[in-house]
N, C-alpha and C positions, 0 to 999 in steps of 0.2 A: 952668527948662525944660531938658530934656535935648536938645541939638542933634542928636544921633544919631537920635533917634526923631522928629525933625521931619519932616513929610511932604515939604517941599521937598528936603531932603537925600536922602531915599530916592529921589525921582524923578530927582534929579541923578545919583545912582549908577547908576541904570538907564540913563540916557542915555549915561554914559561906557562901560558895557559894550556897548552897541549900536554906538557909534562904533568901538570896538575890533574888533568883529565885522566891520563894514563895511570897515575897513582891511585886515583879514586877507583878506577875500574879494577886495578890490581887488588886493592883492598876489599872491594866488594867480592871478587872471586875467591880471595882467600877466606873471607868471612863465611861465604857459602860452603867451601871446602871444610873449614874447621867445624862449622855447624853439622854438616853431614857426617863428618868423622865422629864428632861427639855423639850424634844420634846412633850411628852405627855401633860405635863402641859401647854406649849405654845399652842398646838393644841386645848386643852379644853378651854383655856382662849379665843383664837381667836373665837371658835365656840360659846362660851358664849356671847362674844361681838357681834358677828353677829346676834345671836338670839335676844339679846337685841335691836340691831339696827333695825332688822326686825320688832320686836314688836312695837317700837316707830314709825317706818315708817307707819305701819298699822293704828296706832291710829291717826297719822298725816293725813293719807288719809281719815279716818272716819270724822275727824274734817273738812276736806274739803268738804265732802259730806254734812254733817249737816249744815255747815255754808252757803253753797249754797242753800240748802232747805230753811234756814231762809231768805236769801236774796230775793228768789222767793216769799216767803210768805209775804214780806213786799212790794211787787211791787205795790199793790193797793194804799198804803199810799204815795209812791213815785210818783205815777201818779197824785195824788191830788196836790203835791207840784208843779209839772211842768205844770199842766193844763193851767195856765195863759199864759205862755211863748209859749207852743205848739199851743194854740188857736191863739195867735198873729201871729205866723209864718205860720199857715195853714188856714188862712181865717176864723177863728171862730170855727173850727171843734174841737170837743173834742179829747183828746189823746187816742190812742188805749193802748193795753197792751205794757208796756215798756220792751224791751228785756234785762232785768237786767242780765240774765244768761250769755249773751255774754261778759259781763264785770266782771264776778265773779273773774277771776284770778287777775285782777287789783285791784278791790275793796277790795279783801281779803288779799292783799299783807302784811299788817301789822300782820295778824295772820299766814300767811304762811311762811314769811321770815322777821323776826322783825329787825334784824341789817341792812340789806340793805334798808328796808322800812324806818327806823329811819333816815338814811342819806338822803333819797329823801324827807322825811317830813321836815327835818330841812332846806333844800333848799327852801322849801315853807313857812317856818316860823312856823312850828309846832314842838312841842316837844312830841314825843310818850313816852318818859319816864314818863311823867305825866299821862299818860292813865292808867286806871285800867284794869286789866285782860290781859294785853299784856306784853310779855317778850320773851326772848330768849328760844326757844324750843329745840335746838340742831339739828334741821333739817328744812325741808320746805316741802311744798306740792304745786302741780300744778293743776289747774282746766281747764277742757274742757267740755263744756256744749252746748247742741243743743236741740232744739225743735222738737219733733217727729211729731207734726202736720205740719211740713214743708216738710214731706216725704210721699211717696206713701205707704199706708197701705194695705198689701196683706193678712191680717188675716180676720178672721171671723168678719164682722162689727156688729154682734149681732142684726140684723134687724129681725122683726117678719116675713116679707115676705122673704123666703129663696131664691126664684127665683130672686128677685130684688137684694138681697145681693150677690149672685154669679155672676150676670150680672155686677153689679157695679165694683166689684173687678176685674173681668176678662177684662172688657173693659179698665179700668184705667191701669192696667199692660200691656195689649196689646198696647196701645197708647204709653206708656213709652218706650217699647222696639221697637218702630217704626214698629208695625205689619201692619200698614196702609200705609207704604211707600214702594216703590220698584223702583229702589234699595235702600238700607239703609246701612248706615255705620255699622250697627250691623249685617249684613248678615253673615259675617264669624263666628260669635258666634254660629250660628244655623245650621252650615253645618258640624258639627263634628260628628263623629260615637261614640256611647257609647260602653260599654263593650260587649254588645250583637250585635254589628255591625248595630244597628239601628240609623237613624238620628232623633235627637230631634228638631222638628220645634217649632216656637214660639207658635203655638197652643197647642202643646204637653206640653210645660212649663206652659202655662196659665192653662190648664185643670188640670195638675198634682198638682199645688199649691191649686187650688180650691178643688180638690179631697182630699187633705191632711186634711183640716179642715171641709169639709162638712160631716155632721153626717151620711148621707146614704152611702150604700156600692155599689152604682151604679157609673159607669164610666162617667165622664163628657166629653162633647164635646162642644167647644167653636166656635160660628159662628161670625167671625169678622165683617161681613157685617151687620148683624142684631144686634150684640152686645149682643147675648143671650147665655145662657148655658144650654144645654140639658143633661139629665142623662138617659143612657140606657146601658143595659148589665152589666157585672160584672166588679169590679175594676181591673186595670192592675197590678196584684200582682206578676207577674213573674219576673219583674226587681228587686223588693224589696227582694223577696225570693231567688234570685240567687246571692246575695251579699255574700262576705266571712262570714259575720256575719248577717244572714237573719233577717228581720224585717217586719212588716206589716204597712200599711197605718194607720195613727193615727185616722182619722175620728173624730177629736176634734181640737179646736183652737190651734195655735202655742203658746208655752210657752216662748220660747226663739229664739233669732234671729238665733242661730246655728242650729236649727231644720231645717231651709231652706236647709242646706247642704244635708239633707237626701232625699230631693224631687227629683224625677227624672227630668232630664233636667237642674239642677243647678249645671253646670259644674264649674271648677275653674275659667275659663274665664268670664262666666256670673256673678259668685260671685264677682270677682275682679272688674267688670264693674259697677255693679248696687248696690251691698250690701256693699262691703268693698273696695272702690277705694284706700283708705289710711288707713291702719291697725292701724296707730297711731292717726287718727283723725276721731271721729264719725260724725263730721259735714259734711263729704264728702258723707255720704250715701244717696242714693236716695229711698231705700226701708226701710220700718218698719213693725213691727207686732203690734205696739202700737198705740193707738189713734182711730180715726174714719175716715170716708171718706172726712171729711172737711180739706181743705188745707188752711194753713195760708199764704197768698200771701206776707206778711211782712218777712216771714222767708224762704219760699220755694225757691229752685232753679228755675230759670225761665223756665227750661225744664220741670220741674215737674208741674208748674203752666199751661203751655201750654198743657201738656198732660191731665190734669184734664178738661180743658175747652173743649178740642177736643173730649171727650168722649160723648158729647151731640150730638145725631143724627142730630139736627137742624144745627149744626155748622161744622159737619165733612167735608162737601164739600165746605165749604167757604174758601177763599183765605188764611187766617191766619192758617188754619189747613191743607190745601191741595195744597198749592202752589207748582207747579212742580219744580220750580227753587229753592225753599228753601229760597228765599229772604225774604218774609214776616215773617216767624218764626224767622229767624236770626235777623231781625230788631227788633222784640219784645224782644228777648233774649238779644241783645246788649244794647237796650235802658234801660231795667230794671237793667242790670248789672251795666252800667255806672251811672244810677241815684242813685243806692245804694252806690256806691263809693263816690259820691259827697255829699250824705247826712249825712255821718259819722254816720250811724246806726240809724238815726231818721226814724221811720216807716212812710210810705206814706199814708197808708190807715187806717183811723180811724175805719171804720165799713165795714162789708162785702158789703154793698150797695156801698160804694166808689169804691171797686174794680169792682163791676158789672157794674157800670156806665162807668169806665174806659175801660173795655174791650169791652163794647158796643159802645164806641166812643161818649158818650153824651157830648156835648159842654160845659155844665155848670160845668163840673168837671175837674179833672186833665188832661184828654185828650184834652180838648179845650185849656188849658193853654200851653201844649206842642206843640199843632199845631201852635199856635201863635209864640212860641219860634222857632220852625222849620222854619217858613217863614221869620224870621228875621236873619237867617243865622246859627243858632245853628245846624241845621241838616247837613250842609256842613262841620262844624267843627267836628262833630261826625261821619261823613261818612254815614249819613242816609238820604241823600237828602237835599235840602235846598230851599232858596228863589228862585222864578221863576220855580221851578220843577213842573212837572204836574203829575196828577194821584197819584199813590201809594207813589211816593217819596216826595210829598209835605206834607204828614202827618207822625206822629211817626210810625204808622203801620196801615194797613187797618183794621179797627175795624170790629168786628162781627156785623151782622145784625139779626133783628128778621125776620124770613122768612115771606114772604107775606101771605102764607096760615094761619100763625098764627096771623099776624097783622091784617088782614082783617076778620078774623073770628068773627062771632057774639058771640061765646063763649069766655070766657076770656083766650084764649090760650096764647096770648102774656104775660099777667100778670103771668100766671102760669109758662111759661118758665123763666121769670125773677125771680120768687121766687125760682125755682129750681136751677137757676144759683147762686143765692144769698146763698142758703143753702149749696152749695157745697164748699163754702169758709168761713173762719172765720178769725178774727183778734185776737183771744184769744187762745193761746196754753195751753193745759192741761197735756200734757205728756212731760217729759224732760229726756234725757239721761245725767247723770253727770259722768264724768270720773275724778277721783281724784287720783293723784300719790304722795305718800309720799316718801320722800328721807331722809335718815340719813347716812352720810358717803358714803360708797359704796352699802349700802342696799337700796332696793326700794320695795315698795308694791303699787299695783294698785287696786282701787276698781271701778267697773263699776256698776252703779245703774240706774234704771228707776224709776221716780217719777210720780205718778198719783195725780194730784190736782183737778180732775174733780168733781165739787160739785154735779153733776148730777149721779155720779157713785153710784151704789147700790151693796152692798156686796153680794156674793152668800149665799143662804139660808143654814142653819137657822140663820146666823149671821144677826144682825140688829143694826149696828152701824153707826154713822155719820162720814163724812169725817173729819179726824184730820186737824187742821190749817196748818200743814206743809206737808199734803198729805200722801200717803202710798207708800211702795215700790212694784212696779210691777216686779222688777228684781233686784238681788243683787248678786254680784260675786267678790270675792277677788282673785287676781292674784299675 
């Protein structure tokens, strides 16, 4: 009998084929399960790693904030150390506040990026490995810091006289956006139609910003000639209530810079020009909601300084503020910009009175020294006029003058004007924006904080605490 043709053999062969099929199917299912498990495990592991790096980056950013606060808190001690050197360089004048925040990223490098800092320190003869508390963190952080007292504050200044508070803010903002010039480079920003087909003028923007924080419910009207703000009628609520998500005017001070986006007239172009010219660099801002009406001339952009000076009615029509050719303002801006680039960050003005004397052209101060340098040929080198030039080109810029009506008055009007001019400026900044970016691998966390170190600050009632040595947070945001 042929065993191959036996029925049992045929059945056995069929069973063997079926078992092979089952084994292949089982292996396929297991392969799919293993692949899925591997993918899930890999994904979860990558997510865990990313969350770990995000957390490390956040704490590195926090370290950058706190270390910068500590650096600013030690500024007075550093000022004492450099006082003899500064006095020798600046004819015996005491040093002003040292802008240590500008160098925070460089000074804090051993904490921010230990390995690279170790190499740099070794080249200078220092061994960071011998330092206590320093070591590799697995990441780094980067600091950008700026003084808010170098910007135009459009928030409620907190003055007892509300009329003066409104007028001061409105006049300063109007001058910054060149509301007193015609034509102006900013004219295109205020010729656009809003969603309701209405044109928002400079006066509308100024009044809308004041209306936002003014506690009354009357509509503000700004007079650029008199520099006054009047309130009459009801608030312009139609615009705000016609938005896709309606809202009301706040009638309280700004809490965040982003609130300015809610104000009527704050278009994208206006925002990009005055509030956030560079989204990555807070130092480029011209506007702020922190601080007070005192501008720090050692920190502020020359345009901001000139805007503050030209809010004074006594100076509005003088050449530095109202030159139809624009040459005198440009000379002032160019001179201050060049001087800062040559000084390597050394502040020019020790006290507010130094800047007052400079802007009034008093010969015993910095203005007199610059005039002598101009006549020796420096002006020609800098493109500001030079030796042998006549009139305005023979001086750094045509300084402001005390009006004859004030100078010849029997009342102390001239002294009062000088006092008001001096109070408008300060050489001590009290509010600082610190932007710290922590990085670990591909993960990044950014913290933006505003620090208030004003020792005259009083907390809202019923709180009654003293200002901490490192200041308090006026704003804090993790991105």
